C-alpha positions as CSV (number, residue, x, y, z in Angstrom):
1,M,11.5,22.3,1.5
2,T,14.0,24.9,-0.8
3,G,16.6,26.2,1.2
4,Q,15.8,23.7,4.3
5,I,18.1,20.8,5.3
6,A,16.1,17.9,6.2
7,R,17.8,16.4,9.4
8,V,17.9,12.4,8.9
9,I,18.0,9.4,10.9
10,V,19.0,6.1,9.6
11,A,17.2,3.1,11.5
12,D,18.2,-0.5,10.3
13,D,19.5,-3.6,11.8
14,Q,22.6,-4.9,9.0
15,A,25.2,-2.6,9.9
16,V,26.7,-2.7,6.2
17,V,23.2,-1.8,4.7
18,R,22.8,0.7,7.5
19,E,26.2,2.2,6.7
20,G,25.6,2.0,2.7
21,I,22.6,4.0,3.6
22,V,24.1,6.7,5.6
23,M,27.1,7.0,3.1
24,L,24.7,7.5,0.2
25,L,22.7,10.1,2.1
26,G,25.9,12.0,2.7
27,L,25.7,12.9,-1.1
28,L,22.5,13.7,-1.7
29,P,21.2,17.6,-1.3
30,G,19.1,18.6,1.0
31,I,19.9,16.1,3.8
32,E,22.1,16.2,7.0
33,V,22.5,12.3,8.7
34,V,22.3,13.3,12.1
35,G,22.4,9.8,13.7
36,S,21.8,6.1,12.7
37,A,20.1,3.1,14.8
38,K,20.5,-0.7,14.8
39,D,17.0,-1.1,15.9
40,G,13.4,0.1,16.9
41,E,14.4,0.4,20.1
42,E,17.3,2.3,19.7
43,A,15.7,4.8,16.8
44,V,12.5,6.0,19.5
45,A,15.3,7.0,21.8
46,L,17.8,8.7,18.7
47,V,14.3,10.7,17.9
48,A,13.7,11.7,21.9
49,E,17.3,13.0,21.8
50,L,17.8,14.5,18.4
51,A,14.3,15.8,17.6
52,P,15.4,14.8,13.7
53,D,12.6,16.1,10.9
54,V,12.9,12.4,9.2
55,V,13.5,8.7,10.5
56,L,14.4,6.3,7.3
57,M,13.0,3.2,9.1
58,D,13.6,-0.7,8.0
59,L,11.0,-2.8,9.5
60,R,12.2,-6.5,10.0
61,M,14.5,-5.3,13.0
62,P,14.9,-7.2,16.3
63,R,13.9,-5.8,20.0
64,C,11.7,-3.8,18.2
65,D,10.4,-3.8,14.9
66,G,10.0,-0.9,12.5
67,V,6.3,-0.9,12.5
68,E,6.1,-0.7,16.3
69,A,9.1,1.8,16.2
70,T,7.0,4.2,13.5
71,R,4.2,3.9,16.1
72,R,5.8,5.4,19.0
73,I,7.6,7.9,17.0
74,R,4.3,9.4,15.7
75,S,2.9,8.7,18.8
76,E,5.6,10.4,21.1
77,H,7.1,12.5,18.8
78,P,4.7,13.4,16.0
79,A,7.0,16.2,14.6
80,T,9.0,14.0,13.3
81,Q,7.7,11.9,10.2
82,V,8.5,8.4,9.0
83,V,9.8,7.1,5.5
84,V,9.7,3.1,5.3
85,L,13.1,2.2,3.3
86,T,12.6,-1.7,3.3
87,T,13.1,-4.6,1.1
88,Y,9.5,-5.4,0.9
89,A,6.7,-3.9,-0.7
90,D,4.0,-6.8,0.0
91,D,0.8,-6.0,1.8
92,D,1.6,-7.6,5.1
93,S,4.5,-4.7,5.0
94,L,3.4,-1.8,3.6
95,F,-0.1,-1.5,5.3
96,P,0.5,-1.8,9.0
97,A,3.6,0.5,8.7
98,L,1.1,3.3,6.7
99,R,-1.6,2.5,9.7
100,A,1.0,2.9,12.2
101,G,1.8,6.6,10.6
102,A,4.3,6.0,8.3
103,R,4.0,9.2,5.7
104,G,6.4,7.7,3.0
105,Y,7.5,3.6,1.7
106,L,10.3,3.3,-0.6
107,T,12.0,0.2,-1.5
108,K,16.2,-0.6,-0.8
109,D,16.0,-0.1,-4.9
110,A,15.1,3.7,-5.0
111,D,17.7,6.1,-6.2
112,G,18.9,8.8,-4.7
113,D,16.5,11.5,-6.3
114,E,13.7,8.8,-5.2
115,I,14.9,9.7,-1.8
116,V,15.4,13.2,-1.9
117,R,11.9,13.5,-3.3
118,A,10.4,11.2,-0.5
119,V,12.3,12.8,2.3
120,Q,10.9,16.3,0.9
121,D,7.7,15.3,0.6
122,V,7.1,14.2,4.0
123,V,8.3,17.3,5.4
124,A,6.2,19.0,3.6
125,G,3.4,17.4,4.9
126,R,2.7,15.3,1.5
127,A,2.9,11.2,1.2
128,G,6.6,10.1,0.1
129,L,5.5,6.5,-1.7
130,S,7.2,5.1,-4.7
131,A,5.1,4.0,-7.8
132,V,5.2,0.4,-6.7
133,V,3.3,1.3,-3.6
134,Q,0.8,4.0,-5.3
135,R,-0.3,1.4,-7.6
136,R,-0.7,-1.4,-4.7
137,L,-2.8,1.3,-3.1
138,L,-4.7,1.8,-5.7
139,E,-5.1,-1.7,-6.4
140,R,-6.1,-2.2,-2.6
141,V,-8.4,0.3,-3.0
142,T,-10.3,-0.8,-6.0
143,A,-10.6,-4.0,-4.3
144,E,-12.3,-2.7,-1.4
145,P,-16.6,-3.2,-0.9
146,Q,-17.8,0.3,-2.9
147,P,-21.0,1.7,-1.8
148,V,-24.1,-0.4,-3.9
149,G,-27.2,0.9,-5.4
150,P,-30.4,-0.3,-3.8
151,R,-31.1,-2.9,-7.0
152,L,-28.1,-5.3,-6.3
153,P,-28.7,-8.6,-4.6
154,D,-26.9,-10.0,-1.0
155,G,-25.1,-6.8,-0.7
156,L,-22.8,-7.2,-4.2
157,T,-21.3,-3.8,-4.5
158,R,-21.0,-2.3,-8.0
159,R,-17.5,-3.3,-8.9
160,E,-18.7,-7.3,-8.2
161,G,-21.9,-6.5,-10.2
162,E,-19.7,-5.6,-13.0
163,V,-17.1,-8.5,-12.7
164,L,-20.6,-11.2,-12.5
165,G,-21.7,-9.5,-15.7
166,L,-18.6,-10.1,-17.4
167,I,-18.6,-13.5,-16.3
168,A,-22.0,-14.0,-17.6
169,E,-20.2,-13.1,-21.0
170,G,-18.1,-16.0,-20.6
171,L,-14.8,-13.5,-19.9
172,S,-11.9,-15.4,-18.4
173,N,-10.1,-13.4,-15.4
174,A,-7.5,-12.0,-17.9
175,D,-10.2,-10.8,-20.0
176,I,-12.2,-9.2,-17.1
177,A,-9.2,-7.4,-16.2
178,R,-8.4,-5.7,-18.9
179,S,-11.9,-4.6,-19.3
180,L,-11.7,-2.8,-16.2
181,Q,-8.1,-1.8,-16.4
182,I,-7.9,-3.8,-13.1
183,S,-5.2,-6.9,-11.7
184,T,-6.0,-10.4,-12.0
185,A,-5.2,-10.5,-8.3
186,T,-8.3,-8.3,-8.0
187,V,-10.4,-9.9,-10.2
188,K,-9.9,-13.1,-8.1
189,T,-10.7,-10.9,-5.0
190,H,-13.8,-9.7,-6.6
191,I,-14.6,-12.9,-7.5
192,N,-14.1,-14.5,-4.2
193,N,-16.2,-11.6,-2.5
194,L,-19.1,-12.2,-4.4
195,F,-19.2,-16.2,-4.3
196,A,-19.2,-15.7,-0.5
197,K,-22.5,-13.2,-0.3
198,A,-24.2,-15.0,-3.0
199,G,-23.9,-18.5,-2.0
200,L,-22.2,-19.5,-5.4
201,H,-19.7,-22.4,-5.7
202,D,-18.4,-21.9,-9.6
203,R,-18.7,-19.7,-12.4
204,A,-21.9,-21.8,-14.0
205,Q,-23.9,-20.9,-10.8
206,A,-22.9,-17.7,-11.0
207,V,-23.9,-17.5,-14.2
208,R,-27.3,-18.8,-13.6
209,Y,-27.3,-16.2,-10.8
210,A,-26.7,-13.1,-13.1
211,Y,-29.2,-14.4,-15.0
212,R,-31.9,-14.5,-12.6
213,E,-31.0,-11.6,-11.0
214,G,-31.4,-9.4,-14.0
215,L,-27.5,-8.7,-14.1
216,A,-26.9,-10.3,-17.0
217,Q,-29.1,-11.3,-20.6
218,P,-28.9,-14.8,-21.7
219,P,-28.5,-15.5,-25.3
220,G,-31.6,-15.1,-27.0
221,S,-33.5,-13.8,-24.3
222,S,-35.2,-10.6,-26.7
223,I,-37.6,-13.2,-27.9
224,T,-38.1,-14.7,-24.9
Protein backbone atom coordinates (compact mmCIF):
# COMPACT_ATOMS: atom_id res chain seq x y z
CA MET A 1 0.00 0.00 0.00
CA THR A 2 3.00 2.28 -0.51
CA GLY A 3 1.90 5.82 -1.33
CA GLN A 4 -1.79 4.90 -1.04
CA ILE A 5 -4.06 6.29 1.66
CA ALA A 6 -6.48 3.76 3.13
CA ARG A 7 -9.95 5.20 3.73
CA VAL A 8 -11.24 3.85 7.04
CA ILE A 9 -14.52 3.81 8.99
CA VAL A 10 -14.50 3.17 12.75
CA ALA A 11 -17.45 1.31 14.31
CA ASP A 12 -17.74 1.21 18.12
CA ASP A 13 -20.76 1.78 20.36
CA GLN A 14 -18.79 3.53 23.11
CA ALA A 15 -18.41 7.18 22.16
CA VAL A 16 -15.24 7.76 24.18
CA VAL A 17 -13.56 4.68 22.71
CA ARG A 18 -14.73 5.49 19.20
CA GLU A 19 -13.50 9.08 19.38
CA GLY A 20 -10.20 7.92 20.85
CA ILE A 21 -9.64 5.47 18.00
CA VAL A 22 -10.54 8.15 15.43
CA MET A 23 -8.07 10.53 17.06
CA LEU A 24 -5.33 7.88 17.09
CA LEU A 25 -5.92 6.96 13.45
CA GLY A 26 -5.69 10.62 12.50
CA LEU A 27 -2.09 10.58 13.70
CA LEU A 28 -1.10 7.45 11.78
CA PRO A 29 0.50 7.49 8.33
CA GLY A 30 -1.39 6.07 5.38
CA ILE A 31 -4.85 6.20 7.00
CA GLU A 32 -7.72 8.63 6.48
CA VAL A 33 -10.80 8.30 8.70
CA VAL A 34 -13.83 9.02 6.52
CA GLY A 35 -16.56 8.20 9.03
CA SER A 36 -17.52 6.62 12.35
CA ALA A 37 -20.51 4.53 13.40
CA LYS A 38 -22.08 3.82 16.77
CA ASP A 39 -23.44 0.37 15.85
CA GLY A 40 -23.45 -2.23 13.12
CA GLU A 41 -26.48 -0.85 11.31
CA GLU A 42 -24.83 2.54 10.98
CA ALA A 43 -21.57 0.91 9.89
CA VAL A 44 -23.30 -0.96 7.05
CA ALA A 45 -25.08 2.23 5.94
CA LEU A 46 -21.84 4.23 5.98
CA VAL A 47 -20.04 1.60 3.92
CA ALA A 48 -22.81 1.80 1.31
CA GLU A 49 -22.49 5.59 1.28
CA LEU A 50 -18.71 6.08 1.50
CA ALA A 51 -17.21 2.86 0.08
CA PRO A 52 -14.20 2.81 2.44
CA ASP A 53 -11.25 0.48 2.02
CA VAL A 54 -11.46 -0.82 5.59
CA VAL A 55 -13.84 -0.86 8.55
CA LEU A 56 -12.33 -1.15 12.02
CA MET A 57 -15.14 -3.07 13.70
CA ASP A 58 -16.01 -3.56 17.35
CA LEU A 59 -17.91 -6.79 18.06
CA ARG A 60 -20.23 -6.08 21.00
CA MET A 61 -22.63 -3.42 19.71
CA PRO A 62 -26.42 -2.89 19.94
CA ARG A 63 -28.97 -3.31 17.13
CA CYS A 64 -26.52 -5.12 14.84
CA ASP A 65 -23.38 -6.61 16.35
CA GLY A 66 -19.97 -6.63 14.71
CA VAL A 67 -20.21 -10.19 13.39
CA GLU A 68 -23.52 -9.58 11.59
CA ALA A 69 -22.33 -6.20 10.32
CA THR A 70 -19.16 -7.85 8.99
CA ARG A 71 -21.20 -10.53 7.24
CA ARG A 72 -23.42 -7.93 5.57
CA ILE A 73 -20.54 -5.69 4.55
CA ARG A 74 -18.54 -8.52 3.03
CA SER A 75 -21.64 -9.82 1.20
CA GLU A 76 -22.95 -6.48 -0.06
CA HIS A 77 -19.68 -4.54 -0.44
CA PRO A 78 -16.87 -7.04 -1.06
CA ALA A 79 -14.35 -4.32 -1.92
CA THR A 80 -14.43 -3.17 1.72
CA GLN A 81 -12.32 -5.20 4.13
CA VAL A 82 -13.06 -5.58 7.84
CA VAL A 83 -10.53 -5.54 10.67
CA VAL A 84 -12.01 -6.42 14.05
CA LEU A 85 -10.72 -4.18 16.84
CA THR A 86 -12.13 -5.53 20.09
CA THR A 87 -11.41 -6.17 23.74
CA TYR A 88 -11.97 -9.89 23.28
CA ALA A 89 -9.63 -12.54 21.85
CA ASP A 90 -11.66 -15.58 22.99
CA ASP A 91 -12.81 -18.30 20.60
CA ASP A 92 -16.48 -17.28 20.89
CA SER A 93 -15.58 -13.87 19.46
CA LEU A 94 -12.68 -14.72 17.15
CA PHE A 95 -13.96 -17.55 15.01
CA PRO A 96 -17.47 -16.19 14.25
CA ALA A 97 -15.88 -12.90 13.15
CA LEU A 98 -13.41 -14.65 10.84
CA ARG A 99 -16.15 -16.89 9.43
CA ALA A 100 -18.24 -13.77 8.75
CA GLY A 101 -15.44 -12.47 6.52
CA ALA A 102 -13.17 -10.35 8.72
CA ARG A 103 -9.64 -10.39 7.30
CA GLY A 104 -7.99 -8.82 10.34
CA TYR A 105 -8.40 -9.17 14.09
CA LEU A 106 -6.74 -6.99 16.72
CA THR A 107 -7.36 -6.42 20.40
CA LYS A 108 -7.76 -2.88 21.66
CA ASP A 109 -4.36 -2.89 23.33
CA ALA A 110 -2.82 -2.89 19.82
CA ASP A 111 -0.50 0.05 19.20
CA GLY A 112 -0.51 2.36 16.19
CA ASP A 113 2.05 0.34 14.28
CA GLU A 114 -0.03 -2.84 14.64
CA ILE A 115 -3.15 -1.07 13.39
CA VAL A 116 -1.36 0.41 10.38
CA ARG A 117 0.16 -2.98 9.57
CA ALA A 118 -3.23 -4.73 9.81
CA VAL A 119 -4.88 -2.13 7.57
CA GLN A 120 -2.06 -2.39 5.04
CA ASP A 121 -2.23 -6.17 5.10
CA VAL A 122 -5.97 -6.47 4.45
CA VAL A 123 -5.89 -3.82 1.70
CA ALA A 124 -3.10 -5.83 0.06
CA GLY A 125 -5.16 -9.02 0.30
CA ARG A 126 -3.33 -10.54 3.27
CA ALA A 127 -4.63 -11.42 6.72
CA GLY A 128 -4.07 -8.76 9.37
CA LEU A 129 -3.90 -10.78 12.56
CA SER A 130 -2.19 -9.96 15.84
CA ALA A 131 0.34 -12.42 17.27
CA VAL A 132 -2.06 -13.63 19.97
CA VAL A 133 -4.77 -14.31 17.36
CA GLN A 134 -2.33 -16.20 15.13
CA ARG A 135 -1.40 -18.31 18.15
CA ARG A 136 -5.06 -19.08 18.90
CA LEU A 137 -5.65 -20.09 15.29
CA LEU A 138 -2.64 -22.39 15.35
CA GLU A 139 -3.82 -24.03 18.57
CA ARG A 140 -7.28 -24.49 17.10
CA VAL A 141 -5.87 -26.09 13.96
CA THR A 142 -3.70 -28.50 15.95
CA ALA A 143 -6.74 -29.45 18.02
CA GLU A 144 -8.77 -30.35 14.92
CA PRO A 145 -8.90 -34.02 13.91
CA GLN A 146 -6.12 -34.81 11.43
CA PRO A 147 -6.09 -37.49 8.73
CA VAL A 148 -5.54 -40.88 10.32
CA GLY A 149 -3.54 -43.85 9.24
CA PRO A 150 -5.34 -47.14 8.65
CA ARG A 151 -3.83 -48.84 11.70
CA LEU A 152 -5.22 -46.47 14.35
CA PRO A 153 -8.29 -47.95 16.08
CA ASP A 154 -11.69 -46.29 16.72
CA GLY A 155 -11.03 -43.42 14.36
CA LEU A 156 -8.22 -41.93 16.46
CA THR A 157 -6.20 -39.23 14.73
CA ARG A 158 -2.44 -39.41 14.50
CA ARG A 159 -2.11 -36.74 17.19
CA GLU A 160 -4.58 -38.50 19.49
CA GLY A 161 -2.51 -41.67 19.09
CA GLU A 162 0.62 -39.76 20.07
CA VAL A 163 -1.10 -38.32 23.14
CA LEU A 164 -2.37 -41.75 24.13
CA GLY A 165 1.12 -43.23 23.81
CA LEU A 166 2.53 -40.52 26.08
CA ILE A 167 -0.23 -41.13 28.62
CA ALA A 168 0.82 -44.79 28.64
CA GLU A 169 4.38 -43.66 29.35
CA GLY A 170 3.09 -41.96 32.49
CA LEU A 171 3.42 -38.34 31.31
CA SER A 172 1.23 -35.64 32.82
CA ASN A 173 -0.76 -33.24 30.66
CA ALA A 174 1.92 -30.58 31.17
CA ASP A 175 4.66 -33.04 30.17
CA ILE A 176 2.70 -34.07 27.07
CA ALA A 177 2.23 -30.42 26.11
CA ARG A 178 5.97 -29.80 26.37
CA SER A 179 6.80 -32.96 24.44
CA LEU A 180 4.45 -32.15 21.54
CA GLN A 181 4.95 -28.36 21.76
CA ILE A 182 1.24 -27.64 22.14
CA SER A 183 -0.77 -26.03 24.93
CA THR A 184 -2.17 -27.97 27.89
CA ALA A 185 -5.66 -26.92 26.75
CA THR A 186 -5.01 -28.62 23.41
CA VAL A 187 -3.77 -31.73 25.21
CA LYS A 188 -7.02 -31.85 27.22
CA THR A 189 -9.01 -31.53 24.00
CA HIS A 190 -7.15 -34.48 22.46
CA ILE A 191 -7.66 -36.56 25.62
CA ASN A 192 -11.38 -35.79 25.74
CA ASN A 193 -11.71 -36.73 22.06
CA LEU A 194 -9.79 -39.99 22.30
CA PHE A 195 -11.60 -41.00 25.51
CA ALA A 196 -14.95 -40.46 23.76
CA LYS A 197 -13.92 -42.39 20.64
CA ALA A 198 -12.48 -45.34 22.54
CA GLY A 199 -15.10 -45.40 25.32
CA LEU A 200 -12.51 -44.72 28.03
CA HIS A 201 -13.26 -43.22 31.44
CA ASP A 202 -9.87 -42.69 33.06
CA ARG A 203 -6.14 -42.79 32.42
CA ALA A 204 -5.78 -46.36 33.73
CA GLN A 205 -8.22 -47.57 31.10
CA ALA A 206 -6.38 -45.49 28.52
CA VAL A 207 -3.08 -47.16 29.39
CA ARG A 208 -4.58 -50.66 29.09
CA TYR A 209 -6.19 -49.66 25.78
CA ALA A 210 -2.88 -48.34 24.45
CA TYR A 211 -1.15 -51.62 25.34
CA ARG A 212 -3.93 -53.75 23.84
CA GLU A 213 -4.01 -51.80 20.57
CA GLY A 214 -0.24 -51.73 20.21
CA LEU A 215 0.01 -47.95 20.62
CA ALA A 216 2.44 -48.38 23.53
CA GLN A 217 4.57 -51.18 24.92
CA PRO A 218 4.06 -52.29 28.51
CA PRO A 219 7.16 -52.44 30.71
CA GLY A 220 9.07 -55.68 30.20
CA SER A 221 7.22 -56.44 26.97
CA SER A 222 10.46 -57.53 25.30
CA ILE A 223 10.53 -60.70 27.42
CA THR A 224 6.90 -61.65 27.02
